[in-house]
C-alpha positions as CSV (number, residue, x, y, z in Angstrom):
1,M,67.8,70.3,136.4
2,S,68.6,73.5,138.2
3,D,69.6,76.6,136.3
4,F,73.1,76.5,138.0
5,K,73.6,72.9,137.0
6,D,72.6,73.7,133.4
7,A,75.0,76.6,133.4
8,V,77.9,74.5,134.8
9,L,77.4,71.8,132.2
10,A,77.2,74.4,129.4
11,V,80.5,76.0,130.6
12,V,82.2,72.7,130.7
13,C,80.9,71.7,127.2
14,R,82.7,74.8,125.8
15,I,86.2,73.9,127.2
16,S,88.2,73.1,124.1
17,K,90.3,70.0,123.7
18,G,93.7,70.5,125.2
19,K,92.5,73.3,127.6
20,V,91.4,73.2,131.2
21,L,89.5,75.4,133.6
22,T,89.5,75.3,137.4
23,Y,86.5,74.5,139.4
24,K,86.5,78.1,140.6
25,E,86.7,79.4,137.0
26,V,83.7,77.2,136.0
27,A,81.8,78.5,139.0
28,M,82.6,82.1,138.0
29,K,81.5,81.6,134.4
30,A,78.3,79.9,135.5
31,G,77.4,82.9,137.6
32,R,78.2,81.8,141.1
33,P,81.9,82.5,141.9
34,R,81.9,81.0,145.4
35,A,80.2,77.8,144.4
36,Y,83.3,75.9,143.2
37,R,82.5,72.9,145.6
38,A,79.0,72.7,144.1
39,V,80.7,72.6,140.6
40,G,82.7,69.5,141.8
41,N,79.5,67.8,143.1
42,I,77.7,68.5,139.8
43,L,80.5,67.1,137.7
44,N,80.9,64.1,140.0
45,S,77.3,63.1,139.3
46,N,77.5,63.6,135.6
47,Y,78.0,60.4,133.5
48,D,77.3,61.9,130.1
49,P,80.4,61.2,127.9
50,K,79.6,64.3,125.8
51,I,80.4,66.6,128.7
52,P,84.2,66.7,129.1
53,C,84.3,66.9,133.0
54,H,87.9,65.7,132.9
55,R,88.9,69.2,131.7
56,V,88.1,70.8,135.0
57,V,91.1,70.8,137.5
58,R,91.9,72.2,140.9
59,S,93.2,75.7,141.4
60,D,96.6,74.3,142.6
61,G,97.0,72.6,139.2
62,T,96.4,69.0,140.4
63,T,93.8,67.0,138.6
64,G,91.2,66.7,141.4
65,G,88.5,64.1,141.4
66,Y,86.8,62.3,138.5
67,N,83.9,59.9,138.7
68,R,85.6,57.5,136.4
69,G,88.8,57.5,138.4
70,A,91.7,59.9,138.9
71,I,94.1,57.8,136.8
72,R,91.7,57.9,133.8
73,K,91.3,61.7,134.2
74,A,95.1,62.2,134.1
75,M,95.4,59.9,131.1
76,L,92.7,61.8,129.2
77,L,94.3,65.1,130.0
78,K,97.7,63.8,128.8
79,M,96.2,62.4,125.6
80,E,94.7,65.9,124.9
81,S,98.0,67.6,125.8
82,A,96.4,69.7,128.5
């Protein structure tokens, strides 16, 4: 795994239940502020259920993509009151 991928997954693992970060915020916290599209690609290829990828949303407040489906992402966020 690359250092950036490891950093992204570490940032996402620290997002508390009921909270969200944007792809841009994750990129900034992972040390590459302009790599928000790369964050999306990294999260799209992650299938580890221990990493709460559904807690990362678009800057405009919409849910954005999710490798298990956008409806599931919205449902998970609603269940967590995010």
